[in-house]
C-alpha positions in Angstrom: -92.0 117.2 90.4 -91.3 113.9 92.1 -88.2 112.7 90.2 -84.8 114.2 90.7 -82.3 111.4 90.0 -79.2 110.0 88.3 -75.9 111.7 87.4 -73.8 112.8 90.4 -76.9 113.7 92.6 -76.8 112.1 96.0 -80.0 113.4 97.6 -83.0 115.7 96.9 -84.9 117.1 99.9 -88.2 118.9 99.4 -88.2 121.9 101.6 -91.3 123.7 100.1 -94.1 123.1 97.7 -91.8 123.9 94.7 -88.4 124.1 96.4 -85.7 121.4 96.7 -82.3 121.3 98.4 -79.9 119.1 96.4 -76.8 117.4 97.6 -74.1 116.3 95.1 -71.9 113.2 95.3 -68.1 113.7 95.3 -66.0 112.5 92.4 -65.1 108.8 92.2 -62.5 107.7 94.7 -62.6 111.1 96.4 -64.3 112.8 99.4 -64.6 116.2 97.8 -64.9 118.0 94.4 -68.6 118.9 94.7 -68.9 121.5 92.0 -70.1 120.1 88.7 -73.6 118.6 88.4 -75.6 116.5 85.9 -78.9 114.9 86.8 -82.4 114.1 85.6 -85.7 115.8 86.6 -89.1 114.4 85.7 -92.9 114.7 86.3 -92.8 118.5 86.6 -95.7 121.0 86.3 -95.2 123.5 83.5 -97.4 126.1 85.4 -95.1 126.1 88.5 -91.8 127.9 89.1 -89.3 125.6 90.9 -86.5 126.7 93.2 -83.4 124.4 93.3 -80.7 124.9 95.9 -77.4 122.9 95.4 -76.1 123.3 98.9 -72.7 121.6 98.9 -70.7 123.5 96.4 -67.0 123.9 97.4 -65.5 126.8 95.4 -65.5 130.3 97.0 -66.3 131.9 93.7 -68.3 130.7 90.6 -69.0 131.8 87.1 -72.7 131.8 88.2 -71.8 135.0 90.0 -71.0 136.6 86.6 -74.0 135.8 84.4 -73.5 132.1 83.7 -76.7 130.0 83.8 -77.3 126.2 84.0 -78.0 124.1 81.0 -81.2 122.1 80.3 -82.0 119.3 77.8 -85.7 118.5 77.3 -86.7 115.0 76.0 -90.0 116.4 74.7 -88.3 119.2 72.9 -85.8 116.6 71.4 -88.7 114.5 70.1 -90.0 117.6 68.3 -86.6 118.0 66.5 -85.1 120.5 68.9 -82.4 118.3 70.6 -80.4 121.2 72.1 -78.9 122.2 75.4 -80.4 125.6 76.4 -79.5 128.1 79.1 -82.2 128.3 81.8 -82.7 129.8 85.2 -83.6 133.1 86.8 -82.7 134.8 90.2 -79.4 132.9 90.2 -77.5 133.3 93.5 -74.2 131.8 94.7 -73.4 132.4 98.4 -71.8 130.9 101.5 -74.2 128.8 103.7 -73.9 127.6 107.3 -72.9 124.0 106.5 -69.3 123.4 107.7 -66.9 121.4 105.5 -64.9 118.5 106.9 -65.8 119.0 110.6 -64.0 115.8 111.7 -60.4 115.6 112.7 -59.6 113.0 110.1 -60.3 115.6 107.4 -58.0 118.3 108.8 -55.3 117.6 106.3 -57.6 118.6 103.4 -58.1 122.2 104.7 -56.2 125.0 103.1 -53.0 126.1 104.8 -54.6 129.4 105.6 -57.6 127.8 107.2 -55.4 125.5 109.3 -53.1 128.3 110.4 -55.9 130.4 111.7 -58.1 127.5 112.7 -60.9 128.9 110.4 -63.9 126.7 109.7 -64.6 126.2 106.0 -68.1 126.4 104.8 -70.0 125.0 101.8 -71.6 127.3 99.2 -75.1 127.2 97.7 -76.1 127.6 94.1 -79.7 128.7 94.0 -81.9 129.4 91.0 -85.5 129.4 89.8 -86.6 127.4 86.8 -89.8 127.0 84.9 -90.2 124.1 82.6 -91.8 124.3 79.1 -93.7 121.0 79.3 -95.5 119.2 82.1 -94.6 115.5 82.8 -91.4 116.0 80.7 -88.0 114.3 81.4 -85.2 116.9 81.6 -81.5 117.0 82.3 -79.8 119.8 84.1 -76.0 120.3 83.8 -73.3 122.7 85.0 -71.9 122.9 81.5 -72.3 121.2 78.1 -71.7 117.5 79.0 -68.9 115.7 77.2 -69.9 112.1 77.8 -67.9 108.9 77.4 -70.0 108.2 74.3 -68.8 111.5 72.8 -65.2 110.6 73.7 -65.4 107.2 71.9 -67.2 108.7 68.9 -65.2 111.9 68.5 -61.7 111.0 69.9 -59.1 113.3 68.4 -56.3 110.8 68.1 -55.2 109.5 64.7 -56.5 106.0 64.0 -53.9 103.3 63.2 -55.0 103.4 59.6 -54.3 107.1 59.4 -50.9 106.7 60.9 -50.0 103.8 58.7 -50.9 105.8 55.6 -49.2 109.0 56.9 -52.4 111.1 56.5 -52.0 114.8 57.0 -53.9 116.5 59.8 -55.6 119.8 59.1 -56.7 122.8 61.1 -60.4 123.4 61.6 -62.4 126.7 61.2 -65.1 128.1 63.5 -67.3 130.4 61.4 -70.2 132.5 62.6 -72.2 135.6 61.8 -72.6 138.4 64.3 -74.6 141.7 64.4 -73.6 144.2 67.1 -76.2 146.2 69.0 -74.2 149.5 69.0 -72.0 151.2 66.5 -68.5 152.3 67.5 -68.7 150.1 70.6 -65.9 148.1 72.2 -66.8 144.4 72.6 -65.0 141.3 73.8 -65.6 137.8 72.3 -64.8 134.6 74.3 -65.1 130.9 73.9 -66.5 130.6 77.4 -67.1 132.8 80.4 -63.5 134.2 80.8 -61.6 134.0 84.1 -58.4 135.3 82.5 -57.3 137.8 79.8 -57.8 135.2 77.0 -60.5 136.8 74.9 -60.7 138.8 71.6 -61.4 142.6 71.5 -63.4 144.1 68.7 -64.1 147.8 68.2 -65.4 150.4 65.7 -68.1 148.2 64.4 -71.3 149.3 62.4 -74.5 148.2 64.1 -76.3 148.1 60.7 -73.9 145.5 59.3 -73.7 141.7 59.8 -70.1 140.5 60.2 -68.7 137.0 59.5 -65.9 135.9 61.7 -63.7 132.9 60.7 -61.3 131.5 63.3 -59.2 129.3 61.0 -56.6 127.6 63.3 -58.8 125.5 65.6 -57.1 122.2 66.4 -59.8 119.9 67.8 -61.5 117.5 65.5 -64.9 118.2 67.1 -66.4 121.1 69.1 -69.3 121.9 71.3 -70.2 124.5 68.7 -71.4 121.6 66.6 -74.0 120.9 69.3 -75.6 124.2 69.9 -73.0 126.2 71.8 -72.5 129.9 70.8 -69.7 132.4 71.5 -70.0 134.9 74.3 -69.9 138.7 73.9 -69.4 141.5 76.4 -70.3 145.1 75.3 -68.7 148.1 77.0 -71.7 150.3 76.0 -74.1 147.9 77.5 -72.0 147.7 80.7 -72.1 151.5 81.0 -75.9 151.2 80.9 -75.9 148.9 83.8 -76.1 145.6 81.8 -72.6 144.2 82.5 -73.3 140.7 81.3 -71.7 138.2 79.0 -74.4 137.1 76.4 -74.5 134.3 73.9 -74.4 135.6 70.3 -73.8 134.4 66.7 -75.9 132.8 64.0 -75.1 130.3 61.2 -72.4 128.7 63.3 -70.2 126.2 61.5 -67.2 124.1 62.5 -65.4 122.4 59.7 -62.1 121.2 58.4 
Protein backbone atom coordinates (compact mmCIF):
# COMPACT_ATOMS: atom_id res chain seq x y z
CA UNK A 1 0.00 0.00 0.00
CA UNK A 2 1.74 3.17 -1.15
CA UNK A 3 -1.10 5.63 -1.47
CA UNK A 4 -2.84 7.14 1.59
CA UNK A 5 -4.04 10.59 0.54
CA UNK A 6 -6.78 13.24 0.28
CA UNK A 7 -9.59 14.20 2.63
CA UNK A 8 -8.40 15.58 5.97
CA UNK A 9 -5.29 13.40 6.18
CA UNK A 10 -2.12 15.40 6.82
CA UNK A 11 0.59 12.73 6.86
CA UNK A 12 1.03 8.95 6.67
CA UNK A 13 4.16 7.42 8.24
CA UNK A 14 5.05 3.80 7.55
CA UNK A 15 6.27 2.28 10.83
CA UNK A 16 6.19 -1.38 9.79
CA UNK A 17 5.78 -3.56 6.72
CA UNK A 18 1.99 -3.27 6.91
CA UNK A 19 1.55 -0.64 9.63
CA UNK A 20 1.01 3.12 9.25
CA UNK A 21 0.73 6.02 11.69
CA UNK A 22 -1.71 8.63 10.38
CA UNK A 23 -1.95 12.32 11.32
CA UNK A 24 -5.18 14.23 10.68
CA UNK A 25 -5.46 17.88 9.68
CA UNK A 26 -7.57 20.21 11.87
CA UNK A 27 -10.79 21.73 10.64
CA UNK A 28 -10.56 24.77 8.37
CA UNK A 29 -9.62 28.01 10.22
CA UNK A 30 -8.93 26.01 13.37
CA UNK A 31 -5.95 24.51 15.20
CA UNK A 32 -7.84 21.57 16.67
CA UNK A 33 -10.88 19.29 16.13
CA UNK A 34 -8.90 16.20 15.04
CA UNK A 35 -11.60 13.53 15.35
CA UNK A 36 -13.42 12.81 12.10
CA UNK A 37 -11.55 11.39 9.11
CA UNK A 38 -12.09 10.74 5.42
CA UNK A 39 -9.24 9.73 3.12
CA UNK A 40 -8.26 7.55 0.17
CA UNK A 41 -6.14 4.38 0.19
CA UNK A 42 -4.78 2.74 -2.98
CA UNK A 43 -2.37 0.08 -4.28
CA UNK A 44 -3.00 -2.37 -1.45
CA UNK A 45 -2.33 -6.11 -1.29
CA UNK A 46 -5.44 -8.21 -0.65
CA UNK A 47 -3.34 -10.94 0.99
CA UNK A 48 -1.96 -8.64 3.70
CA UNK A 49 -3.55 -7.38 6.92
CA UNK A 50 -2.82 -3.68 7.50
CA UNK A 51 -2.71 -1.83 10.82
CA UNK A 52 -3.71 1.84 10.78
CA UNK A 53 -3.06 4.08 13.79
CA UNK A 54 -4.69 7.53 13.79
CA UNK A 55 -2.51 9.11 16.46
CA UNK A 56 -3.92 12.62 17.00
CA UNK A 57 -7.52 12.04 18.09
CA UNK A 58 -8.69 14.58 20.70
CA UNK A 59 -11.73 13.21 22.52
CA UNK A 60 -11.22 11.31 25.77
CA UNK A 61 -13.89 8.78 24.78
CA UNK A 62 -15.12 7.45 21.46
CA UNK A 63 -17.90 5.26 20.09
CA UNK A 64 -15.10 3.04 18.79
CA UNK A 65 -14.76 1.90 22.41
CA UNK A 66 -18.34 0.57 22.24
CA UNK A 67 -18.39 -1.51 19.05
CA UNK A 68 -18.41 1.12 16.31
CA UNK A 69 -16.23 0.34 13.25
CA UNK A 70 -14.85 2.54 10.42
CA UNK A 71 -16.59 2.70 7.06
CA UNK A 72 -15.02 1.69 3.74
CA UNK A 73 -16.02 2.33 0.13
CA UNK A 74 -14.36 0.22 -2.59
CA UNK A 75 -14.18 1.51 -6.18
CA UNK A 76 -13.79 -2.03 -7.56
CA UNK A 77 -16.87 -3.15 -5.63
CA UNK A 78 -18.77 -0.11 -6.95
CA UNK A 79 -17.88 -1.05 -10.53
CA UNK A 80 -19.41 -4.48 -9.86
CA UNK A 81 -22.68 -2.82 -8.83
CA UNK A 82 -22.06 -2.85 -5.06
CA UNK A 83 -21.58 0.86 -4.44
CA UNK A 84 -22.03 0.71 -0.66
CA UNK A 85 -20.25 1.93 2.45
CA UNK A 86 -19.47 -1.11 4.62
CA UNK A 87 -18.25 -1.48 8.21
CA UNK A 88 -14.69 -2.85 8.37
CA UNK A 89 -11.86 -3.33 10.85
CA UNK A 90 -10.86 -5.75 13.59
CA UNK A 91 -8.94 -5.42 16.86
CA UNK A 92 -10.17 -1.84 17.25
CA UNK A 93 -8.55 0.07 20.12
CA UNK A 94 -8.94 3.64 21.34
CA UNK A 95 -6.42 4.73 23.97
CA UNK A 96 -4.35 7.65 25.27
CA UNK A 97 -0.89 7.92 23.75
CA UNK A 98 2.25 9.82 24.82
CA UNK A 99 1.89 12.80 22.44
CA UNK A 100 1.20 16.02 24.37
CA UNK A 101 -1.45 18.40 23.06
CA UNK A 102 -0.70 22.13 22.74
CA UNK A 103 2.68 22.14 24.48
CA UNK A 104 3.43 25.80 23.68
CA UNK A 105 2.42 28.73 25.85
CA UNK A 106 0.38 30.37 23.09
CA UNK A 107 -2.07 27.43 23.23
CA UNK A 108 -2.64 27.50 26.99
CA UNK A 109 -5.98 29.22 26.55
CA UNK A 110 -7.35 26.22 24.68
CA UNK A 111 -6.86 23.80 27.57
CA UNK A 112 -9.80 22.83 29.70
CA UNK A 113 -10.28 24.75 32.96
CA UNK A 114 -9.54 21.59 34.93
CA UNK A 115 -6.27 21.02 33.09
CA UNK A 116 -5.17 24.64 33.58
CA UNK A 117 -6.11 24.67 37.29
CA UNK A 118 -4.07 21.56 38.01
CA UNK A 119 -1.42 22.25 35.35
CA UNK A 120 -2.17 18.86 33.83
CA UNK A 121 -0.75 18.06 30.42
CA UNK A 122 -3.33 16.95 27.90
CA UNK A 123 -2.52 14.07 25.59
CA UNK A 124 -3.72 12.91 22.20
CA UNK A 125 -5.54 9.61 21.72
CA UNK A 126 -4.92 6.84 19.18
CA UNK A 127 -7.53 4.98 17.15
CA UNK A 128 -5.92 1.74 16.00
CA UNK A 129 -7.47 -1.03 13.89
CA UNK A 130 -6.56 -3.84 11.50
CA UNK A 131 -8.04 -3.99 8.04
CA UNK A 132 -7.87 -6.52 5.20
CA UNK A 133 -8.94 -5.39 1.75
CA UNK A 134 -11.02 -7.50 -0.60
CA UNK A 135 -9.15 -6.56 -3.80
CA UNK A 136 -5.52 -5.86 -4.61
CA UNK A 137 -4.62 -2.57 -6.34
CA UNK A 138 -8.03 -1.15 -5.46
CA UNK A 139 -8.91 2.45 -4.61
CA UNK A 140 -10.77 2.66 -1.29
CA UNK A 141 -12.08 5.41 0.96
CA UNK A 142 -12.10 5.19 4.76
CA UNK A 143 -14.42 7.38 6.83
CA UNK A 144 -15.36 7.98 10.46
CA UNK A 145 -19.05 7.88 9.56
CA UNK A 146 -21.22 7.92 6.43
CA UNK A 147 -19.97 11.01 4.55
CA UNK A 148 -22.49 13.73 3.79
CA UNK A 149 -20.69 15.68 1.08
CA UNK A 150 -21.36 19.07 -0.43
CA UNK A 151 -22.72 17.30 -3.52
CA UNK A 152 -25.29 15.53 -1.32
CA UNK A 153 -26.20 18.84 0.25
CA UNK A 154 -26.80 20.52 -3.10
CA UNK A 155 -28.73 17.54 -4.44
CA UNK A 156 -30.81 16.68 -1.41
CA UNK A 157 -31.24 20.00 0.38
CA UNK A 158 -34.30 19.91 2.56
CA UNK A 159 -35.55 23.47 2.08
CA UNK A 160 -38.54 24.26 -0.05
CA UNK A 161 -37.75 25.54 -3.50
CA UNK A 162 -39.04 28.95 -4.48
CA UNK A 163 -41.53 27.21 -6.79
CA UNK A 164 -42.92 25.13 -3.92
CA UNK A 165 -43.29 28.20 -1.71
CA UNK A 166 -44.96 30.14 -4.50
CA UNK A 167 -47.53 27.39 -5.05
CA UNK A 168 -47.98 26.73 -1.31
CA UNK A 169 -47.17 23.04 -1.68
CA UNK A 170 -47.76 21.00 1.48
CA UNK A 171 -44.84 19.22 3.13
CA UNK A 172 -45.30 15.61 4.21
CA UNK A 173 -43.73 13.32 6.77
CA UNK A 174 -41.52 10.44 5.64
CA UNK A 175 -41.58 6.77 6.68
CA UNK A 176 -38.63 4.58 7.54
CA UNK A 177 -39.70 0.96 7.06
CA UNK A 178 -37.67 -2.21 7.60
CA UNK A 179 -38.03 -5.89 8.44
CA UNK A 180 -36.30 -7.41 11.44
CA UNK A 181 -35.96 -10.95 12.84
CA UNK A 182 -34.81 -11.33 16.43
CA UNK A 183 -32.34 -13.97 17.57
CA UNK A 184 -34.08 -14.83 20.87
CA UNK A 185 -37.71 -15.07 21.92
CA UNK A 186 -38.90 -13.07 24.95
CA UNK A 187 -35.76 -10.94 24.80
CA UNK A 188 -35.44 -7.24 25.64
CA UNK A 189 -33.85 -5.31 22.77
CA UNK A 190 -33.04 -1.68 22.04
CA UNK A 191 -33.20 -0.13 18.57
CA UNK A 192 -31.31 3.05 17.71
CA UNK A 193 -30.61 5.29 14.71
CA UNK A 194 -26.90 5.42 15.58
CA UNK A 195 -24.62 4.29 18.41
CA UNK A 196 -26.45 5.96 21.33
CA UNK A 197 -24.68 8.21 23.81
CA UNK A 198 -27.94 9.15 25.55
CA UNK A 199 -31.26 7.57 26.48
CA UNK A 200 -32.77 8.23 23.04
CA UNK A 201 -33.52 4.75 21.73
CA UNK A 202 -36.52 2.41 21.36
CA UNK A 203 -37.07 -0.63 23.61
CA UNK A 204 -38.74 -3.79 22.26
CA UNK A 205 -39.63 -6.87 24.32
CA UNK A 206 -41.60 -10.14 24.27
CA UNK A 207 -40.80 -10.92 20.65
CA UNK A 208 -41.01 -14.26 18.83
CA UNK A 209 -37.69 -15.39 17.32
CA UNK A 210 -39.53 -17.38 14.63
CA UNK A 211 -41.37 -14.33 13.28
CA UNK A 212 -40.21 -11.54 10.99
CA UNK A 213 -41.43 -8.12 12.12
CA UNK A 214 -41.98 -5.02 10.00
CA UNK A 215 -41.44 -1.68 11.73
CA UNK A 216 -42.65 1.60 10.21
CA UNK A 217 -41.44 4.87 11.75
CA UNK A 218 -43.95 7.20 10.13
CA UNK A 219 -43.05 10.71 11.36
CA UNK A 220 -39.57 11.21 9.94
CA UNK A 221 -39.00 14.81 8.81
CA UNK A 222 -35.91 14.82 6.61
CA UNK A 223 -36.45 14.62 2.86
CA UNK A 224 -33.53 12.22 2.50
CA UNK A 225 -31.74 9.81 4.80
CA UNK A 226 -28.56 7.75 4.96
CA UNK A 227 -30.90 4.74 5.10
CA UNK A 228 -31.33 5.33 1.36
CA UNK A 229 -27.60 4.71 0.91
CA UNK A 230 -27.02 1.44 2.77
CA UNK A 231 -27.20 2.44 6.44
CA UNK A 232 -29.06 0.03 8.77
CA UNK A 233 -30.56 0.42 12.28
CA UNK A 234 -28.64 -0.68 15.37
CA UNK A 235 -29.86 -3.32 17.84
CA UNK A 236 -28.70 -4.21 21.35
CA UNK A 237 -29.88 -7.53 22.84
CA UNK A 238 -29.99 -8.02 26.61
CA UNK A 239 -29.80 -11.82 26.25
CA UNK A 240 -26.73 -11.50 24.02
CA UNK A 241 -25.17 -9.12 26.56
CA UNK A 242 -25.69 -11.67 29.34
CA UNK A 243 -23.76 -14.17 27.20
CA UNK A 244 -20.81 -11.78 27.01
CA UNK A 245 -21.68 -10.24 23.64
CA UNK A 246 -22.67 -6.72 24.74
CA UNK A 247 -22.48 -5.10 21.29
CA UNK A 248 -24.64 -2.90 19.11
CA UNK A 249 -25.13 -4.72 15.78
CA UNK A 250 -26.54 -3.58 12.42
CA UNK A 251 -29.88 -5.25 11.64
CA UNK A 252 -32.79 -4.96 9.23
CA UNK A 253 -33.67 -6.00 5.69
CA UNK A 254 -35.84 -4.47 2.93
CA UNK A 255 -35.13 -0.98 4.27
CA UNK A 256 -37.21 1.76 2.63
CA UNK A 257 -37.40 5.50 3.21
CA UNK A 258 -40.26 7.21 1.44
CA UNK A 259 -42.80 10.01 1.65
